N, C-alpha and C positions, 0 to 999 in steps of 0.2 A: 354141461356147456350150454350157453345161450343159443337161442334159435336164430337162424339166418333171417327168417321172416316172422311176422306176427300179424294177427287179425285185429282189426279195429272197426267199430261202427262208423258209417259215413252216410251223409245225406247227399244223394245224387240228384242233380238238376240237369235234365236233358230235354231240350226243346220245349221248355215250360213244364214238363212233367217232373214231379218230385216223388222220390221213393227212398226208402231206407234199406241198406244192405251192408254186409260185411265187406271190407276191403283188405287186400294183402299189402302190407307195408314191409319195407326192409328194416331189420332190427338195427339199432345203434346203441352200443353200450361202451362204457369206458374200459380200457385195458391199461393197467399199470405194468410197466416193464421194469424189472429189477435186474441188476447185474451182481452176482455173488451176494445176494441178499440186500444190496443197497438200492433204494429207489432211484430210478433214472429218468423216466418219462411217463406221461399218461397220454394216451391217444384215444380218440373216439373212433370206434371201428365197428364193422359188422362181424359178429362172432363167427369163428371158424378159421382154421389155419393160423391160430394164435402163436404157436411155436415158430412157424415160418415167418410170421410178421415180426416177432421179436428178433429173430436171427437176422432177417433182412434189414431191420432198423439198425442193428449193430454193424452190419456190413457198411451201410451208408455213413455211419459215424466213424468208420475206420478202426473199429474195435476187433472185428472178425474178418477173416479172409479164407478160412479153410474149415472143413468139418471137424478135423482133428483138434481144433482149438476149443471145442465145446465138449464139456464132460456130460452135461445133462441140461434139459430144459423141463421145468415142472410147473404145474399150477401150485400156488401157495395155499395150503389148507388153512382153515380158520380165518378166512378173509372177513367174515362178519363177527360181531361181538359174541354171538351164540355158538361160534365155532364151525358153522356151515361154510362150505366152499361156494363162492360166487363164480368161480372160473373166470374172474376178471383181473387176476393178478398172476403174472408169469415171472419166474425167476430163471435167468440164464446163468448157469454155473460153468465157469471156464475150466478147461482141462488143467491138470497139474503141470506146473512149469510155465503156463501162459501168464504173463504179467498182468496184474490188474491195472487197467489204464487209469491215469490221473484225470478223472472226470470232475470238472469244476461244478459249483452249484449252478452256474449259468446253464448247464445242460439238464438240470432237473426242472423240466418245463412241461407245459401243457400243450398238447397238439390237438387241433380241431380236424374234423372230417373234411372241411372245405379247403383250408389253406395249408394244412400240414404243420410242420414244426415252426412254432412261433416263440418269440421271446429270446432269440439269440442276442448276445451282447453286441455283435457286429457281424458283418458279412465275412470277416476274416475267420470267425469261429465256424462258419459253414464250409469254407474252402479247405476242407481236409484233404490230405494227400492220399491219392489212391495207391493201392498196392499193385494195381493192374493198369499201368499206362496204356492208353489206346494206341495200338500199332497195327500196321498192315503187313502181316507176314504169314501166309500170302494175303494179298489184299482182298477185302470184301468189295464186291461190285454189284450194284443193283440197278435194274432198269426201272424207269418210271412206270412201265406197264405192270411189272411185278408189284411195285409199291401200291398201285391203284387197286389191286385185288385184296389187300390186307384188311382194310376196314370192314368189308362185308364178311370176311372170314372171322374177324373178331366178333362182329355183331351176331353171327350165327351161333357162336359159342357162349353167348351171354344168357345162360339159362335162368338165373334169378332175375335179371333185368326184365325178361319176358313176363314174369309174374308180378313185378313191382314197379318197373319204370323208374327206379330210384337208385341205381347203382352205377358206379364207374367201373372201368375194367382196364387191365393191363395184360397184354399178350406178348409172348416171346415167339418169334418166328425164326426159322433158319434162313440162311441167305438164299435158299431156293423157294422161300415162301411157305414152307411147311409149318403149321401151327404146332409148337412144342409144348406150350403151357399157357393157361389163361387163368387169371384170378380176378374176383369181383369184390368190391367193398364200397361203402359210402364215401370213402376218401380215396382218390386216385393214388395218392402217395402210399396209402396202406396196401392197395392192390399191387403196386410195384414192390413194396417190401415183402409181401407174401410170395411173390414170384421169385425174387432174388433169394429170399430165405430158403425156399424149397430147393433152389439150385445149390445153395451152400450146404444144406443138410445131405444132399446127394453127391457132394464133392465135385460139382460141375463148374465152379468158378475158376478162372474168369470166363464170362460168356462172350468171348472175343470173336465169335462167328455169328452172333445173334442180332436180331432187329427187334427193338422194343417199341410197341405201339400202345399208346394210351388214348383213352377216350377224353374228350375235352381238351383243355389247354396244356401247354408244356411250360411249367414254372421252372425257376432256378432249381428248386429242390428236386424235381424229377430229373433234370439234366444231371445234377450232382449224383443222384442214385444210379443213373446209367453209367456215369464215369467210374464210380466206386466199384461197380460190378464188372468193369471192363467191357461194357457193351459199346460197340462202335457206332451204332445207328439208333437214334431216337426219332420216332415219328408221332405226330399228334393230329387229331382230326380238327383241332382248333388252333388258335394263335399261340405262339411262344411269347414269353416275356423278354424284355431287352436284356435282362441279366442272364437268362437262359442262353440267349444267343452269344453273349460275351463269354460265358463259360465254355460253350461249345467251341468257339473259335480258339480259346486259350488251350484247350485240352485235345483238340483234334476230333471231337465228336461231330458226326454228321447229324444235323438237326433239320427235320422236315416238318412244316406246319401246314395247316389247312389242307390236309390230305383228304380229298373228297372226290372219289372217282378218279378221272384222269387228270384232275387239277391238283396242284400242290405248289408250295413255296419251299425252296431249299435255302436255308438261312446260313448254314455253315457246313463245311466238309463236303462240298460238292464233288470232290475228286472221287467219291465212292458211288456217285450217280452217273450212269452211262447216258449222258445227254445227247450224244451223237455229234458227228463232225459239223452238221449243218445247224446245230442248236443256235437259236437267236439269242443275242446278248442285249437286245434293245430294251 
């Protein structure tokens, strides 16, 4: 399997002084995801948790929803012409009796580490129907004070980021603020897939009591991945997109952006945030 980090020569200029030294960089390699041997997608990712990434991607595409639906996930041998394994091709094999979904050629797409899944024929192709409609039974309720603690807890758990400065992260918290899992990757969408895929493989879906926190912005795709996993709350340290807000409003997802210390914006699903009786609406 590829390494999470690699060493490269760099020329450092600091205060006018020039020196040469090795630098630690986050690794980025392509991963081809196959379903029952059929090519499905290629994503640029940080090697590691590849099986979880593939499983989480298939959850977000509406293909998987339970661990029992997966017979096996394997690396494809002979990925190079000489027969050696690159560990960059993963095949997800569905369990007997699970129907092979009708995946059009429009889904055989290239995904980048920066923007995620690209090349969809239309937004309608992205708006897949979740198996886990977001519902409050019993309701999830969070205070702004609890939310304000989560970014620092995520940052403290970013071990590879400390070495490279070049990774996004996704973390799953309980409604009490306990850090349940954290995944890192060059692409924040991959980090979410790794987190959701691990939950699927442990048969924990839906994550209907969880809070998903992502580094950076909250795109439509990240909102979609939260909805598909049944996660009721998505928070981001940066801005959401307009389409992410629209999807959150349509599905009942609570969407929080610009979560920085005690400051935050609630864009949708404010009924899950305990704002207090005296909260200003100005």
